[in-house]
SEMIKE-40111 format. One line per 3 residues: number of its first residue (from 1); their letters; for each residue x, y, z of N, C-alpha, C. Coordinates in pm, 1 decimal. Atoms other than C-alpha are relative to their C-alpha. Layout:
N
NUM> a> X/Y/Z/X/Y/Z/X/Y/Z | ...
***
This chain:
153
1> mdc> 35.9/-4.2/103.6/10150.9/10761.6/10978.8/-123.2/-34.4/-101.2 | 145.3/76.5/64.3/9763.5/10709.1/10751.6/73.3/-41.0/-137.1 | -55.1/0.0/116.8/9975.4/10752.2/10439.1/102.9/38.5/-34.0
4> ivv> -142.0/-65.1/118.8/10285.4/10757.4/10206.8/-34.8/23.8/-109.6 | -9.9/-17.9/115.1/10271.2/10892.2/9889.8/150.3/20.2/-44.6 | -129.5/-2.7/147.9/10513.6/10850.4/9585.8/-36.3/36.8/-74.8
7> ggt> 66.1/-117.5/149.2/10525.4/11126.1/9333.6/-105.0/103.3/82.9 | 153.9/-87.7/-24.8/10324.2/11336.9/9564.4/52.8/153.7/-22.5 | -35.4/-155.4/40.8/10515.3/11697.3/9473.2/-2.2/6.6/-160.0
10> gtv> 99.6/-1.9/159.9/10369.8/11617.8/9112.5/-116.1/76.6/-38.2 | 182.7/-72.1/18.7/10076.3/11780.1/8945.2/-110.5/-70.5/35.2 | 139.9/52.3/-39.2/9878.5/11476.5/9035.7/38.0/-39.0/142.3
13> gsl> -21.7/-5.3/-127.4/10071.6/11382.8/9315.6/-70.9/93.2/153.1 | 8.6/-115.0/-104.5/10031.9/11686.2/9504.2/-131.5/44.2/38.2 | 154.3/6.4/-2.6/9687.2/11707.5/9444.5/-69.2/-102.2/96.0
16> vvr> 25.0/90.6/-80.9/9645.2/11361.0/9588.6/26.7/18.2/195.5 | -38.1/-28.8/-173.4/9820.1/11480.7/9916.6/-57.5/124.7/64.6 | 65.1/-26.5/-27.1/9634.8/11763.7/9924.8/-141.3/-38.1/71.1
19> elv> 144.3/44.0/-30.6/9320.1/11570.2/9907.3/-2.8/-51.9/154.0 | 31.9/48.9/-159.0/9398.1/11349.7/10209.4/10.6/48.1/101.7 | 17.2/-40.3/-105.1/9522.4/11588.8/10417.1/-118.2/111.2/55.5
22> srg> 72.2/-40.1/-24.2/9194.1/11772.2/10369.7/-114.7/-86.5/100.3 | 89.3/91.4/-37.2/9029.7/11453.3/10475.4/49.1/-82.7/147.0 | -36.9/14.0/-184.3/9219.5/11472.7/10821.2/81.2/-130.6/-12.9
25> msv> -124.2/175.8/-37.3/9517.5/11199.5/10749.2/89.2/96.0/-24.9 | -113.9/-75.9/23.5/9847.3/11254.9/10817.7/87.1/-117.7/-120.2 | -37.1/4.8/127.8/10045.1/11202.5/10469.8/162.0/7.0/53.5
28> gll> -117.7/-5.0/34.9/10424.3/11112.1/10406.7/60.8/-27.8/-106.2 | -10.2/-29.0/171.8/10526.4/11280.8/10089.4/169.1/-68.4/24.4 | -168.3/52.0/8.3/10831.3/11038.9/9987.9/80.1/81.7/-112.2
31> trk> -121.9/-94.6/71.9/11076.6/11267.2/9823.5/142.5/-76.2/-10.0 | -165.9/33.5/41.8/11440.3/11209.9/9632.0/120.0/73.2/75.0 | -98.4/-117.2/-147.3/11571.4/11504.9/9849.6/-64.3/68.7/57.3
34> lrq> 29.9/-108.2/-80.8/11507.0/11699.7/10115.4/29.3/104.2/-7.9 | 5.5/-104.4/56.5/11496.2/12036.2/10029.8/-1.5/72.4/156.0 | -28.3/1.9/-111.1/11608.1/12270.5/10335.7/-157.2/100.2/34.7
37> daa> 57.5/-54.6/41.4/11315.4/12490.7/10191.4/-135.7/34.0/-24.4 | 99.9/75.6/29.0/11061.3/12284.8/10195.6/-88.1/5.4/88.7 | 97.9/-56.0/-80.1/10751.7/12416.4/10347.4/-119.1/-96.7/52.7
40> asp> 94.8/78.2/45.3/10537.7/12153.8/10436.7/-177.9/25.3/95.8 | 100.4/-31.6/5.2/10188.2/12203.8/10528.0/-26.4/-82.8/154.6 | 59.9/68.6/-116.0/9985.4/12094.1/10866.7/-13.6/-149.2/-65.3
43> gvt> 58.7/163.8/22.7/9984.4/11683.2/10828.5/53.7/-19.4/-74.4 | -125.6/94.6/107.8/10276.5/11616.8/10576.0/95.6/35.9/65.8 | -136.2/12.8/-75.4/10578.6/11495.2/10679.2/92.4/-26.6/-126.5
46> fle> -172.9/8.6/94.8/10874.5/11488.9/10404.6/64.3/-127.8/49.0 | -44.1/164.9/-19.5/11043.8/11145.7/10405.8/101.2/8.2/-85.5 | -102.3/37.0/155.6/11393.4/11112.1/10181.5/4.5/-160.1/-56.9
49> gdl> -65.9/67.0/56.9/11391.2/10845.4/9988.1/19.7/-56.9/-147.2 | -51.3/-55.7/143.9/11433.4/10748.6/9633.9/-58.1/-236.8/-48.4 | 9.8/156.1/34.3/11286.0/10347.4/9483.7/88.4/-52.4/-81.1
52> anp> -112.1/52.3/37.4/11628.0/10300.7/9318.2/86.9/-13.6/91.0 | -26.3/40.6/-142.3/11693.8/10267.9/9633.0/-26.4/-95.7/127.9 | 100.3/47.1/-89.8/11522.9/10058.8/9815.0/-3.0/-39.4/147.3
55> ysv> -75.7/9.7/-150.4/11737.3/10011.9/10163.7/-96.1/153.2/20.0 | 72.8/-97.2/-61.4/11619.7/10432.7/10195.4/-173.5/0.2/10.5 | 132.6/5.0/-91.7/11256.5/10349.5/10182.7/-113.9/-52.2/45.0
58> lph> 66.3/95.7/-99.3/11137.7/10034.0/10366.4/30.9/38.1/87.0 | 54.2/-50.8/-165.9/11176.3/10209.1/10694.6/-73.7/84.9/-29.9 | 121.3/-109.1/31.7/10940.9/10476.9/10567.4/-144.1/-116.0/7.2
61> fkr> 90.9/118.5/27.3/10686.5/10183.1/10440.1/-42.6/-85.7/128.8 | 73.3/61.0/-110.3/10706.6/10018.7/10770.4/-94.0/64.0/99.0 | 50.1/-84.3/-138.1/10590.5/10290.3/10943.2/-149.8/32.5/-38.1
64> ter> 143.0/-6.1/50.9/10200.2/10272.7/10747.3/-22.6/-108.3/-30.2 | 63.8/134.3/-5.0/9967.5/10078.4/10637.5/-30.8/27.5/-171.9 | 85.9/-40.9/130.8/9852.6/10274.1/10306.3/123.2/82.5/-95.3
67> vfl> -57.8/-12.7/72.6/10067.5/10361.2/10029.8/-70.0/37.1/-149.7 | 94.9/31.8/76.6/9942.9/10565.7/9722.8/163.6/0.5/-109.5 | -131.2/20.4/99.2/10234.9/10480.1/9413.3/-7.4/78.7/-144.3
70> lna> 27.0/-63.9/183.4/10282.8/10744.7/9136.8/102.0/5.2/-18.5 | -139.6/-1.8/49.8/10632.9/10673.2/8993.4/-39.8/87.9/-161.3 | 7.9/-67.6/117.9/10706.1/10893.5/8695.1/32.6/-92.7/-133.6
73> asp> -21.9/63.9/81.9/10730.0/10746.7/8356.9/147.8/36.4/-110.2 | -136.8/-7.9/15.0/11092.2/10746.3/8262.0/75.4/-126.5/-41.5 | -92.0/186.5/67.1/11384.5/10407.9/8126.8/-59.9/-67.8/148.9
76> sea> 21.6/78.2/-124.8/11344.4/10338.4/8537.0/-139.6/-11.5/35.1 | 111.2/-3.3/-100.8/10988.6/10333.1/8593.1/-50.4/-154.5/29.7 | 102.3/151.3/-18.3/10878.6/9959.5/8566.8/93.3/-51.2/140.9
79> yeg> -97.4/43.7/-38.1/11198.2/9891.1/8790.4/-77.8/78.8/109.8 | 86.8/-80.4/-138.9/11054.2/10165.2/9096.6/-87.3/-20.2/17.1 | 151.1/0.1/-33.0/10698.6/10077.1/9035.9/10.5/-138.8/61.2
82> vtg> -8.2/150.9/-65.4/10796.4/9651.4/9077.8/39.5/33.1/151.2 | -86.8/25.5/-156.3/11014.8/9767.9/9390.2/-86.1/59.0/109.8 | 50.0/-56.4/-79.0/10769.9/10015.1/9524.7/-159.6/-135.2/52.1
85> all> 93.5/132.4/-25.1/10520.4/9707.4/9515.4/39.3/-124.9/45.7 | -28.4/132.8/-98.3/10744.0/9437.8/9655.4/39.6/48.8/162.6 | -28.8/-88.2/-81.6/10873.3/9721.3/9923.4/-160.6/-32.3/87.4
88> asi> 153.5/-31.9/-109.4/10481.6/9756.7/10042.4/-18.2/-161.6/62.0 | 86.8/84.0/-60.3/10427.0/9410.4/10069.2/105.0/-78.2/95.2 | -140.0/10.6/-93.1/10756.5/9325.4/10252.7/-43.8/70.4/150.3
91> agv> 7.5/-67.2/-117.4/10672.2/9608.0/10485.3/-107.8/-51.2/129.6 | 154.5/26.3/-52.6/10316.4/9492.5/10571.5/-86.5/110.4/-42.1 | 137.7/-140.8/27.6/10135.4/9775.8/10416.2/-121.9/-112.4/-61.8
94> rrl> 70.4/89.7/51.0/9794.8/9671.2/10359.7/-82.8/57.2/-128.8 | 85.0/-47.0/152.3/9627.7/9881.1/10080.9/135.9/84.1/-67.1 | -43.8/-56.0/80.3/9810.0/10021.5/9777.4/-69.7/35.4/-112.7
97> vyl> 100.2/-52.8/152.6/9661.7/10265.6/9501.3/91.2/27.4/-119.9 | -124.3/-3.9/92.8/9886.5/10246.2/9214.7/-90.7/85.9/-158.5 | -23.1/-117.1/109.6/9848.2/10574.2/8925.6/1.5/-104.6/-120.1
100> sah> -22.7/36.6/131.3/9827.1/10353.6/8626.6/-86.0/64.9/-146.0 | 55.6/-108.0/86.1/9662.5/10429.7/8287.4/-86.0/-117.2/-72.3 | 142.8/35.2/19.2/9386.3/10348.4/8082.1/44.0/-101.9/-143.3
103> klh> -57.6/65.0/103.2/9408.6/10066.5/7817.9/100.9/-57.8/-2.4 | -119.8/24.4/-10.9/9723.7/9930.9/7858.7/48.6/-121.5/-67.0 | -52.3/128.9/81.0/9684.5/9598.4/7701.1/-29.0/32.8/-131.4
106> ltp> -13.9/-35.9/133.4/9664.5/9762.6/7386.9/120.1/84.7/-18.8 | -142.0/-35.0/25.8/10000.8/9890.5/7408.6/115.3/-68.7/110.6 | -130.6/22.9/-58.9/10241.8/9672.0/7591.5/115.6/6.9/-9.0
109> wip> -145.3/38.9/20.3/10524.9/9673.7/7360.5/58.6/158.1/1.4 | -100.6/-110.4/-11.5/10570.7/10057.2/7476.6/88.5/-10.7/134.4 | -50.4/-1.2/-194.2/10819.1/10058.0/7825.5/-88.6/122.9/18.7
112> agg> 28.2/-114.3/-103.3/10721.5/10409.0/7928.5/-137.6/38.4/-2.6 | 123.2/-16.1/-53.9/10359.4/10321.5/7895.7/-85.8/-147.4/14.8 | 39.2/102.4/-63.7/10156.3/9977.6/7904.0/126.2/-97.6/27.6
115> gsk> -67.6/121.6/-52.8/10436.3/9785.6/7947.0/83.3/-33.1/117.5 | -55.3/41.8/-145.5/10589.1/9902.0/8251.0/-103.6/39.5/73.1 | 100.3/39.1/-122.7/10290.3/9972.8/8417.2/-53.9/-181.9/18.9
118> lav> 56.1/138.5/-71.2/10149.4/9617.7/8362.2/94.6/-49.7/42.1 | -77.0/50.6/-90.6/10452.9/9522.9/8539.4/7.7/4.2/96.6 | 30.6/3.3/-111.3/10378.3/9681.6/8802.1/-64.7/-19.0/62.7
121> eea> 116.1/87.8/-89.2/10069.2/9552.2/8846.5/-59.1/-112.4/34.5 | -37.7/112.8/-89.5/10136.1/9239.2/8848.5/92.3/-15.8/90.0 | -66.0/0.6/-137.2/10395.7/9270.6/9095.8/-111.0/35.3/115.0
124> ira> 65.8/-42.7/-144.9/10109.1/9445.4/9325.6/-54.6/-88.3/31.9 | 112.6/133.3/-40.7/9905.4/9124.3/9264.0/6.3/-105.5/30.3 | -28.7/139.1/-76.1/10119.8/8890.4/9357.0/43.0/41.1/122.3
127> ggl> -67.4/-54.3/-151.2/10245.4/9100.7/9671.7/-120.6/-12.6/81.1 | 117.1/59.1/-114.0/9869.7/8976.0/9835.4/-12.5/137.9/33.4 | 47.2/-142.1/-74.7/9797.8/9367.3/9911.3/-121.0/-8.8/-68.1
130> dyt> 89.9/-66.3/20.6/9498.2/9504.2/9907.7/15.1/79.4/-123.1 | -29.4/-140.3/113.5/9505.6/9735.3/9608.6/-89.6/85.0/-118.0 | 108.0/-105.7/112.9/9335.1/10003.1/9372.3/75.7/18.5/-140.4
133> fir> -45.6/-77.4/121.9/9437.3/10044.0/9041.2/-62.2/117.6/-123.6 | 98.5/-124.0/27.7/9336.8/10379.3/8879.3/106.7/-4.0/-141.8 | 11.9/-26.6/129.0/9328.4/10386.9/8508.5/-20.9/94.9/-51.9
136> rnn> 28.2/-103.7/47.9/9367.7/10730.7/8375.5/-12.5/10.0/-122.3 | -15.9/-55.6/151.1/9304.5/10865.9/8053.2/120.1/109.8/-30.4 | -116.1/-77.2/12.8/9482.0/11168.9/8045.4/-84.0/121.0/111.2
139> fyq> 52.4/-113.4/-57.9/9450.0/11503.0/8296.9/34.4/113.0/-39.6 | 24.4/-129.1/-2.5/9360.8/11803.2/8234.9/39.0/110.7/18.1 | -71.4/-103.2/-43.4/9511.3/12012.4/8456.2/111.1/90.3/-64.0
142> nei> -149.6/-31.3/77.6/9790.3/12008.9/8221.3/-30.0/53.3/-106.3 | 83.3/-126.0/87.3/9605.9/12139.6/7949.0/-26.1/134.4/42.6 | 40.4/-114.1/-59.2/9488.4/12417.9/8129.3/134.7/81.3/35.3
145> gra> -134.4/-87.8/-62.6/9844.4/12547.6/8217.9/57.7/54.0/-120.6 | -29.6/-17.0/123.6/9916.6/12485.4/7865.5/-55.5/135.3/-96.1 | 52.4/-60.2/34.1/9632.3/12710.7/7735.6/6.4/153.0/35.8
148> scr> -35.6/-147.2/-35.4/9684.6/12974.0/7952.3/153.1/106.3/-34.1 | -104.3/4.1/72.4/10057.8/12985.3/7826.2/-70.9/93.8/-133.9 | 35.3/-19.3/162.0/9905.6/13019.4/7455.4/-74.1/116.3/49.7
151> erv> 53.3/-130.5/27.7/9669.8/13300.0/7584.6/72.0/128.3/35.9 | -69.2/-91.6/-38.9/9936.8/13500.4/7701.8/125.8/29.6/-132.6 | -103.2/-35.1/91.0/10197.4/13494.0/7396.5/-48.2/133.5/-83.5
***
């Protein structure tokens, strides 16, 4: 498997999966629970695992050299992100891409903002992996969906 995407079923992650597949990569899409009706695209394999349960993820990470880590903003965001970084390091993943956020240093006290993401970035650095942080500001495709809803009202 060329790459595993954590968070590949969401708005942003699904676009990452689609782009990787369009470039000819085989992608493992990590999901908390496998759905029987999930129709995988060619090149995509659904993998059941949850960063809240590290033993369910480690075997998958051992089968790849690349991980794209996008974990949702939630009370467990820091734990899951740090766990993902640690598992990637233990499994021998060579390259990790982490979807972070813009100007984290300005909001380190916000748990679901800078605080969580800063902790995850530090864990990735400490893990000795080759990494890239994508520090996005905003994703406007989310706004497009809202605008089209307003137009229909």
